[in-house]
CHARMM-style PDB file with segment names, atoms N, HN, CA, C and O in Angstrom:
ATOM      1  N   MET     1     107.502 -12.829 129.432  1.00  0.00      PROA
ATOM      2  CA  MET     1     106.920 -13.867 129.382  1.00  0.00      PROA
ATOM      3  C   MET     1     106.405 -13.605 127.871  1.00  0.00      PROA
ATOM      4  O   MET     1     107.452 -13.450 127.243  1.00  0.00      PROA
ATOM      5  N   GLY     2     105.486 -13.497 127.105  1.00  0.00      PROA
ATOM      6  HN  GLY     2     104.636 -13.624 127.616  1.00  0.00      PROA
ATOM      7  CA  GLY     2     105.188 -13.360 126.054  1.00  0.00      PROA
ATOM      8  C   GLY     2     103.845 -12.653 126.550  1.00  0.00      PROA
ATOM      9  O   GLY     2     103.435 -12.564 127.707  1.00  0.00      PROA
ATOM     10  N   ARG     3     103.026 -11.975 124.885  1.00  0.00      PROA
ATOM     11  HN  ARG     3     103.359 -12.047 123.945  1.00  0.00      PROA
ATOM     12  CA  ARG     3     101.890 -11.574 126.299  1.00  0.00      PROA
ATOM     13  C   ARG     3     100.337 -12.381 125.089  1.00  0.00      PROA
ATOM     14  O   ARG     3     100.348 -12.099 123.891  1.00  0.00      PROA
ATOM     15  N   ARG     4      99.710 -12.894 125.412  1.00  0.00      PROA
ATOM     16  HN  ARG     4      99.701 -13.123 126.386  1.00  0.00      PROA
ATOM     17  CA  ARG     4      98.471 -13.194 125.286  1.00  0.00      PROA
ATOM     18  C   ARG     4      98.072 -13.263 124.458  1.00  0.00      PROA
ATOM     19  O   ARG     4      99.000 -13.582 123.714  1.00  0.00      PROA
ATOM     20  N   SER     5      97.100 -13.184 123.827  1.00  0.00      PROA
ATOM     21  HN  SER     5      96.346 -12.925 124.432  1.00  0.00      PROA
ATOM     22  CA  SER     5      96.194 -11.620 122.741  1.00  0.00      PROA
ATOM     23  C   SER     5      94.386 -12.598 123.270  1.00  0.00      PROA
ATOM     24  O   SER     5      93.806 -13.664 123.476  1.00  0.00      PROA
ATOM     25  N   THR     6      94.316 -10.967 123.207  1.00  0.00      PROA
ATOM     26  HN  THR     6      94.787 -10.101 123.039  1.00  0.00      PROA
ATOM     27  CA  THR     6      92.631 -10.951 124.118  1.00  0.00      PROA
ATOM     28  C   THR     6      91.940 -11.490 123.742  1.00  0.00      PROA
ATOM     29  O   THR     6      90.987 -11.574 124.517  1.00  0.00      PROA
ATOM     30  N   SER     7      91.694 -12.473 122.051  1.00  0.00      PROA
ATOM     31  HN  SER     7      92.468 -12.404 121.421  1.00  0.00      PROA
ATOM     32  CA  SER     7      90.684 -12.988 122.031  1.00  0.00      PROA
ATOM     33  C   SER     7      90.530 -14.213 122.742  1.00  0.00      PROA
ATOM     34  O   SER     7      91.450 -14.925 123.143  1.00  0.00      PROA
ATOM     35  N   SER     8      89.402 -14.396 122.864  1.00  0.00      PROA
ATOM     36  HN  SER     8      88.655 -13.817 122.538  1.00  0.00      PROA
ATOM     37  CA  SER     8      88.869 -15.890 122.968  1.00  0.00      PROA
ATOM     38  C   SER     8      88.212 -16.529 122.608  1.00  0.00      PROA
ATOM     39  O   SER     8      87.707 -16.199 121.535  1.00  0.00      PROA
ATOM     40  N   THR     9      87.695 -18.060 123.325  1.00  0.00      PROA
ATOM     41  HN  THR     9      88.106 -18.328 124.196  1.00  0.00      PROA
ATOM     42  CA  THR     9      86.031 -18.323 122.816  1.00  0.00      PROA
ATOM     43  C   THR     9      85.067 -17.794 123.450  1.00  0.00      PROA
ATOM     44  O   THR     9      84.946 -16.682 123.965  1.00  0.00      PROA
ATOM     45  N   LYS    10      84.139 -18.991 123.347  1.00  0.00      PROA
ATOM     46  HN  LYS    10      84.237 -19.894 122.928  1.00  0.00      PROA
ATOM     47  CA  LYS    10      82.730 -18.250 124.122  1.00  0.00      PROA
ATOM     48  C   LYS    10      83.149 -18.971 125.154  1.00  0.00      PROA
ATOM     49  O   LYS    10      82.652 -18.446 126.151  1.00  0.00      PROA
ATOM     50  N   SER    11      84.485 -20.879 125.796  1.00  0.00      PROA
ATOM     51  HN  SER    11      84.888 -21.306 124.986  1.00  0.00      PROA
ATOM     52  CA  SER    11      83.772 -21.181 126.791  1.00  0.00      PROA
ATOM     53  C   SER    11      85.648 -20.644 127.616  1.00  0.00      PROA
ATOM     54  O   SER    11      86.419 -21.106 128.457  1.00  0.00      PROA
ATOM     55  N   GLY    12      85.576 -19.374 126.633  1.00  0.00      PROA
ATOM     56  HN  GLY    12      84.949 -18.999 125.950  1.00  0.00      PROA
ATOM     57  CA  GLY    12      86.261 -18.287 127.483  1.00  0.00      PROA
ATOM     58  C   GLY    12      88.039 -19.067 127.628  1.00  0.00      PROA
ATOM     59  O   GLY    12      88.775 -18.482 128.422  1.00  0.00      PROA
ATOM     60  N   LYS    13      88.627 -20.276 126.905  1.00  0.00      PROA
ATOM     61  HN  LYS    13      88.029 -20.752 126.260  1.00  0.00      PROA
ATOM     62  CA  LYS    13      90.222 -20.169 126.441  1.00  0.00      PROA
ATOM     63  C   LYS    13      90.643 -19.758 125.092  1.00  0.00      PROA
ATOM     64  O   LYS    13      89.963 -19.881 124.073  1.00  0.00      PROA
ATOM     65  N   PHE    14      91.815 -19.263 125.175  1.00  0.00      PROA
ATOM     66  HN  PHE    14      92.367 -19.163 126.003  1.00  0.00      PROA
ATOM     67  CA  PHE    14      92.721 -18.182 124.039  1.00  0.00      PROA
ATOM     68  C   PHE    14      92.697 -18.834 122.982  1.00  0.00      PROA
ATOM     69  O   PHE    14      92.766 -20.053 123.140  1.00  0.00      PROA
ATOM     70  N   MET    15      92.594 -18.323 121.555  1.00  0.00      PROA
ATOM     71  HN  MET    15      92.538 -17.333 121.427  1.00  0.00      PROA
ATOM     72  CA  MET    15      92.182 -18.505 121.014  1.00  0.00      PROA
ATOM     73  C   MET    15      93.544 -18.696 120.241  1.00  0.00      PROA
ATOM     74  O   MET    15      94.301 -17.736 120.389  1.00  0.00      PROA
ATOM     75  N   ASN    16      94.328 -20.346 118.960  1.00  0.00      PROA
ATOM     76  HN  ASN    16      93.713 -21.125 118.839  1.00  0.00      PROA
ATOM     77  CA  ASN    16      95.214 -19.947 118.771  1.00  0.00      PROA
ATOM     78  C   ASN    16      95.046 -18.757 117.527  1.00  0.00      PROA
ATOM     79  O   ASN    16      93.992 -18.355 117.033  1.00  0.00      PROA
ATOM     80  N   PRO    17      96.428 -18.345 117.202  1.00  0.00      PROA
ATOM     81  CA  PRO    17      96.613 -17.286 116.717  1.00  0.00      PROA
ATOM     82  C   PRO    17      96.135 -17.400 115.063  1.00  0.00      PROA
ATOM     83  O   PRO    17      95.559 -16.622 114.302  1.00  0.00      PROA
ATOM     84  N   THR    18      96.759 -18.974 114.906  1.00  0.00      PROA
ATOM     85  HN  THR    18      97.227 -19.606 115.524  1.00  0.00      PROA
ATOM     86  CA  THR    18      96.226 -19.256 113.672  1.00  0.00      PROA
ATOM     87  C   THR    18      95.108 -19.317 113.014  1.00  0.00      PROA
ATOM     88  O   THR    18      94.972 -19.114 111.807  1.00  0.00      PROA
ATOM     89  N   ASP    19      93.931 -19.714 114.115  1.00  0.00      PROA
ATOM     90  HN  ASP    19      94.041 -19.879 115.096  1.00  0.00      PROA
ATOM     91  CA  ASP    19      92.368 -19.538 114.290  1.00  0.00      PROA
ATOM     92  C   ASP    19      91.898 -17.833 114.546  1.00  0.00      PROA
ATOM     93  O   ASP    19      90.901 -17.163 114.276  1.00  0.00      PROA
ATOM     94  N   GLN    20      92.972 -17.627 115.095  1.00  0.00      PROA
ATOM     95  HN  GLN    20      93.781 -18.171 115.315  1.00  0.00      PROA
ATOM     96  CA  GLN    20      92.507 -15.956 114.929  1.00  0.00      PROA
ATOM     97  C   GLN    20      92.157 -15.128 113.724  1.00  0.00      PROA
ATOM     98  O   GLN    20      91.142 -14.530 113.365  1.00  0.00      PROA
ATOM     99  N   ALA    21      93.484 -15.326 113.177  1.00  0.00      PROA
ATOM    100  HN  ALA    21      94.308 -15.812 113.468  1.00  0.00      PROA
ATOM    101  CA  ALA    21      93.925 -14.776 111.676  1.00  0.00      PROA
ATOM    102  C   ALA    21      92.260 -15.398 110.644  1.00  0.00      PROA
ATOM    103  O   ALA    21      91.710 -14.813 109.711  1.00  0.00      PROA
ATOM    104  N   ARG    22      91.882 -16.706 111.286  1.00  0.00      PROA
ATOM    105  HN  ARG    22      92.329 -17.181 112.044  1.00  0.00      PROA
ATOM    106  CA  ARG    22      91.377 -17.329 109.982  1.00  0.00      PROA
ATOM    107  C   ARG    22      90.036 -16.509 110.290  1.00  0.00      PROA
ATOM    108  O   ARG    22      89.294 -16.120 109.389  1.00  0.00      PROA
ATOM    109  N   LYS    23      89.742 -16.231 111.988  1.00  0.00      PROA
ATOM    110  HN  LYS    23      90.345 -16.547 112.720  1.00  0.00      PROA
ATOM    111  CA  LYS    23      88.285 -15.563 111.911  1.00  0.00      PROA
ATOM    112  C   LYS    23      88.189 -14.462 111.458  1.00  0.00      PROA
ATOM    113  O   LYS    23      87.412 -14.393 110.506  1.00  0.00      PROA
ATOM    114  N   GLU    24      88.831 -13.237 111.852  1.00  0.00      PROA
ATOM    115  HN  GLU    24      89.462 -13.293 112.626  1.00  0.00      PROA
ATOM    116  CA  GLU    24      89.375 -11.834 110.812  1.00  0.00      PROA
ATOM    117  C   GLU    24      88.626 -11.861 109.480  1.00  0.00      PROA
ATOM    118  O   GLU    24      87.613 -11.350 109.004  1.00  0.00      PROA
ATOM    119  N   ALA    25      89.650 -12.742 109.079  1.00  0.00      PROA
ATOM    120  HN  ALA    25      90.473 -13.157 109.466  1.00  0.00      PROA
ATOM    121  CA  ALA    25      89.244 -12.515 107.765  1.00  0.00      PROA
ATOM    122  C   ALA    25      88.213 -13.852 107.315  1.00  0.00      PROA
ATOM    123  O   ALA    25      88.585 -14.556 106.376  1.00  0.00      PROA
ATOM    124  N   ARG    26      87.075 -14.127 107.931  1.00  0.00      PROA
ATOM    125  HN  ARG    26      86.772 -13.555 108.694  1.00  0.00      PROA
ATOM    126  CA  ARG    26      86.121 -14.557 107.716  1.00  0.00      PROA
ATOM    127  C   ARG    26      85.010 -13.518 107.813  1.00  0.00      PROA
ATOM    128  O   ARG    26      84.021 -13.313 107.109  1.00  0.00      PROA
ATOM    129  N   LYS    27      85.679 -12.687 109.355  1.00  0.00      PROA
ATOM    130  HN  LYS    27      86.482 -12.854 109.926  1.00  0.00      PROA
ATOM    131  CA  LYS    27      84.746 -11.570 109.123  1.00  0.00      PROA
ATOM    132  C   LYS    27      84.849 -10.820 107.898  1.00  0.00      PROA
ATOM    133  O   LYS    27      84.137 -10.969 106.904  1.00  0.00      PROA
ATOM    134  N   ARG    28      85.645 -10.130 108.026  1.00  0.00      PROA
ATOM    135  HN  ARG    28      86.223 -10.009 108.833  1.00  0.00      PROA
ATOM    136  CA  ARG    28      86.598  -9.679 106.499  1.00  0.00      PROA
ATOM    137  C   ARG    28      85.483  -9.384 105.320  1.00  0.00      PROA
ATOM    138  O   ARG    28      84.966  -8.323 104.971  1.00  0.00      PROA
ATOM    139  N   GLU    29      85.251 -11.221 104.669  1.00  0.00      PROA
ATOM    140  HN  GLU    29      85.671 -12.083 104.953  1.00  0.00      PROA
ATOM    141  CA  GLU    29      84.466 -11.285 103.739  1.00  0.00      PROA
ATOM    142  C   GLU    29      83.412 -11.994 103.902  1.00  0.00      PROA
ATOM    143  O   GLU    29      83.202 -12.984 103.201  1.00  0.00      PROA
ATOM    144  N   LEU    30      82.145 -11.376 105.369  1.00  0.00      PROA
ATOM    145  HN  LEU    30      82.316 -10.572 105.939  1.00  0.00      PROA
ATOM    146  CA  LEU    30      80.870 -11.414 105.361  1.00  0.00      PROA
ATOM    147  C   LEU    30      81.025 -10.843 105.374  1.00  0.00      PROA
ATOM    148  O   LEU    30      79.942 -10.482 104.914  1.00  0.00      PROA
ATOM    149  N   LYS    31      81.830  -9.434 105.574  1.00  0.00      PROA
ATOM    150  HN  LYS    31      82.710  -9.728 105.948  1.00  0.00      PROA
ATOM    151  CA  LYS    31      81.013  -8.201 105.753  1.00  0.00      PROA
ATOM    152  C   LYS    31      81.667  -7.184 104.437  1.00  0.00      PROA
ATOM    153  O   LYS    31      81.558  -5.958 104.466  1.00  0.00      PROA
ATOM    154  N   LYS    32      82.291  -7.872 103.404  1.00  0.00      PROA
ATOM    155  HN  LYS    32      82.379  -8.868 103.380  1.00  0.00      PROA
ATOM    156  CA  LYS    32      82.668  -8.105 101.769  1.00  0.00      PROA
ATOM    157  C   LYS    32      80.840  -7.919 100.941  1.00  0.00      PROA
ATOM    158  O   LYS    32      80.093  -7.201 100.277  1.00  0.00      PROA
ATOM    159  N   ASN    33      81.008  -9.223 101.668  1.00  0.00      PROA
ATOM    160  HN  ASN    33      81.615  -9.807 102.208  1.00  0.00      PROA
ATOM    161  CA  ASN    33      79.737 -10.374 101.131  1.00  0.00      PROA
ATOM    162  C   ASN    33      78.068  -8.910 101.744  1.00  0.00      PROA
ATOM    163  O   ASN    33      76.899  -8.820 102.121  1.00  0.00      PROA
ATOM    164  N   LYS    34      78.498  -8.651 101.622  1.00  0.00      PROA
ATOM    165  HN  LYS    34      79.447  -8.724 101.316  1.00  0.00      PROA
ATOM    166  CA  LYS    34      76.944  -8.359 103.163  1.00  0.00      PROA
ATOM    167  C   LYS    34      76.642  -6.295 102.460  1.00  0.00      PROA
ATOM    168  O   LYS    34      75.573  -5.704 102.309  1.00  0.00      PROA
ATOM    169  N   LYS    35      78.071  -5.799 102.214  1.00  0.00      PROA
ATOM    170  HN  LYS    35      78.939  -6.280 102.337  1.00  0.00      PROA
ATOM    171  CA  LYS    35      78.505  -4.942 101.323  1.00  0.00      PROA
ATOM    172  C   LYS    35      77.180  -4.786  99.658  1.00  0.00      PROA
ATOM    173  O   LYS    35      76.301  -4.049  99.211  1.00  0.00      PROA
ATOM    174  N   GLN    36      78.242  -6.623  99.214  1.00  0.00      PROA
ATOM    175  HN  GLN    36      78.956  -7.221  99.576  1.00  0.00      PROA
ATOM    176  CA  GLN    36      78.001  -6.505  97.852  1.00  0.00      PROA
ATOM    177  C   GLN    36      76.299  -6.698  97.817  1.00  0.00      PROA
ATOM    178  O   GLN    36      75.650  -6.046  96.998  1.00  0.00      PROA
ATOM    179  N   ARG    37      75.740  -7.477  98.600  1.00  0.00      PROA
ATOM    180  HN  ARG    37      76.267  -8.006  99.265  1.00  0.00      PROA
ATOM    181  CA  ARG    37      73.806  -8.090  98.276  1.00  0.00      PROA
ATOM    182  C   ARG    37      73.620  -6.591  98.288  1.00  0.00      PROA
ATOM    183  O   ARG    37      73.362  -6.101  97.188  1.00  0.00      PROA
ATOM    184  N   MET    38      73.713  -5.660  99.451  1.00  0.00      PROA
ATOM    185  HN  MET    38      73.923  -6.058 100.344  1.00  0.00      PROA
ATOM    186  CA  MET    38      72.431  -4.318  99.103  1.00  0.00      PROA
ATOM    187  C   MET    38      73.334  -4.349  98.351  1.00  0.00      PROA
ATOM    188  O   MET    38      73.680  -5.529  98.294  1.00  0.00      PROA
ATOM    189  N   MET    39      74.336  -3.380  97.318  1.00  0.00      PROA
ATOM    190  HN  MET    39      74.055  -2.421  97.365  1.00  0.00      PROA
ATOM    191  CA  MET    39      74.875  -3.359  96.201  1.00  0.00      PROA
ATOM    192  C   MET    39      73.566  -3.585  94.993  1.00  0.00      PROA
ATOM    193  O   MET    39      73.147  -2.648  94.313  1.00  0.00      PROA
ATOM    194  N   VAL    40      73.003  -5.098  94.885  1.00  0.00      PROA
ATOM    195  HN  VAL    40      73.343  -5.859  95.437  1.00  0.00      PROA
ATOM    196  CA  VAL    40      73.039  -6.425  93.993  1.00  0.00      PROA
ATOM    197  C   VAL    40      70.950  -5.621  93.577  1.00  0.00      PROA
ATOM    198  O   VAL    40      70.297  -5.314  92.580  1.00  0.00      PROA
ATOM    199  N   ARG    41      70.734  -5.646  95.248  1.00  0.00      PROA
ATOM    200  HN  ARG    41      71.264  -5.896  96.058  1.00  0.00      PROA
ATOM    201  CA  ARG    41      69.510  -5.098  95.565  1.00  0.00      PROA
ATOM    202  C   ARG    41      69.873  -3.771  95.778  1.00  0.00      PROA
ATOM    203  O   ARG    41      71.052  -4.108  95.663  1.00  0.00      PROA
ATOM    204  N   ALA    42      69.912  -3.168  95.881  1.00  0.00      PROA
ATOM    205  HN  ALA    42      68.955  -2.894  95.974  1.00  0.00      PROA
ATOM    206  CA  ALA    42      69.778  -1.192  94.909  1.00  0.00      PROA
ATOM    207  C   ALA    42      69.684  -1.580  93.969  1.00  0.00      PROA
ATOM    208  O   ALA    42      68.462  -1.613  93.826  1.00  0.00      PROA
ATOM    209  N   ALA    43      70.098  -1.940  93.124  1.00  0.00      PROA
ATOM    210  HN  ALA    43      71.091  -1.913  93.241  1.00  0.00      PROA
ATOM    211  CA  ALA    43      70.485  -2.177  91.516  1.00  0.00      PROA
ATOM    212  C   ALA    43      69.244  -2.568  90.945  1.00  0.00      PROA
ATOM    213  O   ALA    43      68.717  -1.869  90.080  1.00  0.00      PROA
ATOM    214  N   VAL    44      68.682  -3.724  91.391  1.00  0.00      PROA
ATOM    215  HN  VAL    44      69.110  -4.292  92.094  1.00  0.00      PROA
ATOM    216  CA  VAL    44      67.417  -4.448  91.468  1.00  0.00      PROA
ATOM    217  C   VAL    44      66.045  -3.231  90.802  1.00  0.00      PROA
ATOM    218  O   VAL    44      65.448  -2.944  89.765  1.00  0.00      PROA
ATOM    219  N   LEU    45      66.143  -2.839  92.330  1.00  0.00      PROA
ATOM    220  HN  LEU    45      66.628  -3.073  93.173  1.00  0.00      PROA
ATOM    221  CA  LEU    45      64.630  -1.729  92.098  1.00  0.00      PROA
ATOM    222  C   LEU    45      65.381  -1.134  91.902  1.00  0.00      PROA
ATOM    223  O   LEU    45      65.763  -1.129  93.072  1.00  0.00      PROA
ATOM    224  N   LYS    46      66.611  -0.036  91.051  1.00  0.00      PROA
ATOM    225  HN  LYS    46      66.300  -0.041  90.101  1.00  0.00      PROA
ATOM    226  CA  LYS    46      66.023   0.700  90.763  1.00  0.00      PROA
ATOM    227  C   LYS    46      65.511   0.807  89.253  1.00  0.00      PROA
ATOM    228  O   LYS    46      65.150   1.745  88.542  1.00  0.00      PROA
ATOM    229  N   MET    47      65.675  -0.941  89.035  1.00  0.00      PROA
ATOM    230  HN  MET    47      65.968  -1.703  89.612  1.00  0.00      PROA
ATOM    231  CA  MET    47      65.758  -1.121  87.404  1.00  0.00      PROA
ATOM    232  C   MET    47      64.264  -1.316  87.778  1.00  0.00      PROA
ATOM    233  O   MET    47      63.649  -0.674  86.927  1.00  0.00      PROA
ATOM    234  N   LYS    48      63.232  -1.982  88.774  1.00  0.00      PROA
ATOM    235  HN  LYS    48      63.732  -2.503  89.465  1.00  0.00      PROA
ATOM    236  CA  LYS    48      61.706  -1.940  88.027  1.00  0.00      PROA
ATOM    237  C   LYS    48      60.980  -0.306  88.256  1.00  0.00      PROA
ATOM    238  O   LYS    48      61.280   0.871  88.456  1.00  0.00      PROA
ATOM    239  N   ASP    49      59.700  -1.325  88.039  1.00  0.00      PROA
ATOM    240  HN  ASP    49      59.457  -2.281  87.877  1.00  0.00      PROA
ATOM    241  CA  ASP    49      58.711   0.263  87.946  1.00  0.00      PROA
ATOM    242  C   ASP    49      58.113   0.446  88.413  1.00  0.00      PROA
ATOM    243  O   ASP    49      57.124  -0.229  88.128  1.00  0.00      PROA
ATOM    244  N   PRO    50      57.889   1.424  89.574  1.00  0.00      PROA
ATOM    245  CA  PRO    50      57.337   2.119  90.543  1.00  0.00      PROA
ATOM    246  C   PRO    50      55.699   1.639  89.839  1.00  0.00      PROA
ATOM    247  O   PRO    50      54.837   1.233  90.618  1.00  0.00      PROA
ATOM    248  N   LYS    51      55.485   1.709  88.749  1.00  0.00      PROA
ATOM    249  HN  LYS    51      56.185   2.039  88.116  1.00  0.00      PROA
ATOM    250  CA  LYS    51      53.739   1.722  88.513  1.00  0.00      PROA
ATOM    251  C   LYS    51      53.257   1.028  88.471  1.00  0.00      PROA
ATOM    252  O   LYS    51      52.148   0.743  88.923  1.00  0.00      PROA
ATOM    253  N   GLN    52      54.564   0.102  87.412  1.00  0.00      PROA
ATOM    254  HN  GLN    52      55.465   0.334  87.045  1.00  0.00      PROA
ATOM    255  CA  GLN    52      53.411  -1.450  88.261  1.00  0.00      PROA
ATOM    256  C   GLN    52      53.705  -2.400  88.131  1.00  0.00      PROA
ATOM    257  O   GLN    52      53.454  -3.283  87.311  1.00  0.00      PROA
ATOM    258  N   ILE    53      54.979  -2.200  89.933  1.00  0.00      PROA
ATOM    259  HN  ILE    53      55.183  -1.482  90.598  1.00  0.00      PROA
ATOM    260  CA  ILE    53      54.687  -2.297  91.677  1.00  0.00      PROA
ATOM    261  C   ILE    53      53.220  -2.691  91.972  1.00  0.00      PROA
ATOM    262  O   ILE    53      52.287  -3.482  92.117  1.00  0.00      PROA
ATOM    263  N   ILE    54      53.819  -1.442  91.937  1.00  0.00      PROA
ATOM    264  HN  ILE    54      54.577  -0.800  91.819  1.00  0.00      PROA
ATOM    265  CA  ILE    54      51.571  -0.860  92.641  1.00  0.00      PROA
ATOM    266  C   ILE    54      50.161  -1.636  91.579  1.00  0.00      PROA
ATOM    267  O   ILE    54      49.195  -2.270  92.002  1.00  0.00      PROA
ATOM    268  N   ARG    55      50.494  -1.306  90.181  1.00  0.00      PROA
ATOM    269  HN  ARG    55      51.279  -0.791  89.837  1.00  0.00      PROA
ATOM    270  CA  ARG    55      49.760  -1.964  89.596  1.00  0.00      PROA
ATOM    271  C   ARG    55      49.399  -3.305  90.250  1.00  0.00      PROA
ATOM    272  O   ARG    55      48.235  -3.300  90.651  1.00  0.00      PROA
ATOM    273  N   ASP    56      50.072  -4.481  90.481  1.00  0.00      PROA
ATOM    274  HN  ASP    56      51.018  -4.485  90.155  1.00  0.00      PROA
ATOM    275  CA  ASP    56      50.822  -5.868  90.520  1.00  0.00      PROA
ATOM    276  C   ASP    56      50.230  -5.342  91.685  1.00  0.00      PROA
ATOM    277  O   ASP    56      49.093  -5.576  91.275  1.00  0.00      PROA
ATOM    278  N   MET    57      50.076  -4.952  92.527  1.00  0.00      PROA
ATOM    279  HN  MET    57      50.999  -4.761  92.860  1.00  0.00      PROA
ATOM    280  CA  MET    57      49.829  -5.277  94.538  1.00  0.00      PROA
ATOM    281  C   MET    57      48.698  -5.424  94.160  1.00  0.00      PROA
ATOM    282  O   MET    57      48.225  -6.547  94.335  1.00  0.00      PROA
ATOM    283  N   GLU    58      47.431  -3.896  93.203  1.00  0.00      PROA
ATOM    284  HN  GLU    58      47.815  -2.984  93.060  1.00  0.00      PROA
ATOM    285  CA  GLU    58      46.266  -3.814  93.035  1.00  0.00      PROA
ATOM    286  C   GLU    58      45.874  -5.489  92.288  1.00  0.00      PROA
ATOM    287  O   GLU    58      44.782  -6.014  92.072  1.00  0.00      PROA
ATOM    288  N   LYS    59      46.451  -5.690  92.186  1.00  0.00      PROA
ATOM    289  HN  LYS    59      47.339  -5.263  92.361  1.00  0.00      PROA
ATOM    290  CA  LYS    59      45.493  -7.220  91.539  1.00  0.00      PROA
ATOM    291  C   LYS    59      45.612  -8.222  92.465  1.00  0.00      PROA
ATOM    292  O   LYS    59      44.844  -9.162  92.259  1.00  0.00      PROA
ATOM    293  N   LEU    60      46.270  -8.314  93.340  1.00  0.00      PROA
ATOM    294  HN  LEU    60      46.894  -7.550  93.507  1.00  0.00      PROA
ATOM    295  CA  LEU    60      46.224  -8.964  94.223  1.00  0.00      PROA
ATOM    296  C   LEU    60      45.726  -8.580  95.218  1.00  0.00      PROA
ATOM    297  O   LEU    60      45.115  -9.490  95.779  1.00  0.00      PROA
ATOM    298  N   ASP    61      45.678  -7.433  95.848  1.00  0.00      PROA
ATOM    299  HN  ASP    61      46.175  -6.694  95.393  1.00  0.00      PROA
ATOM    300  CA  ASP    61      44.157  -7.126  96.470  1.00  0.00      PROA
ATOM    301  C   ASP    61      42.852  -7.504  95.620  1.00  0.00      PROA
ATOM    302  O   ASP    61      42.194  -8.471  96.006  1.00  0.00      PROA
ATOM    303  N   GLU    62      42.491  -6.883  94.625  1.00  0.00      PROA
ATOM    304  HN  GLU    62      43.025  -6.098  94.312  1.00  0.00      PROA
ATOM    305  CA  GLU    62      41.205  -7.445  93.581  1.00  0.00      PROA
ATOM    306  C   GLU    62      41.295  -8.658  93.647  1.00  0.00      PROA
ATOM    307  O   GLU    62      40.173  -8.779  94.140  1.00  0.00      PROA
ATOM    308  N   MET    63      41.672  -9.751  93.578  1.00  0.00      PROA
ATOM    309  HN  MET    63      42.583  -9.653  93.177  1.00  0.00      PROA
ATOM    310  CA  MET    63      41.579 -11.475  93.956  1.00  0.00      PROA
ATOM    311  C   MET    63      40.764 -12.650  95.363  1.00  0.00      PROA
ATOM    312  OT1 MET    63      40.910 -13.871  95.307  1.00  0.00      PROA
TER     313      MET     63
END
């Protein structure tokens, strides 16, 4: 007989091949989005002036 995929659901049932492919595609997409978010955050931090951030924090401490 044919081999079953090793992927299963939380309840222990074997997954439909279509659902399995969809799950893998979603996993890849989330990984790509995470990498993209990290790059955007790094770019924003590079644009900011560290001295200005420290001054803003000191003003908040004075309040």
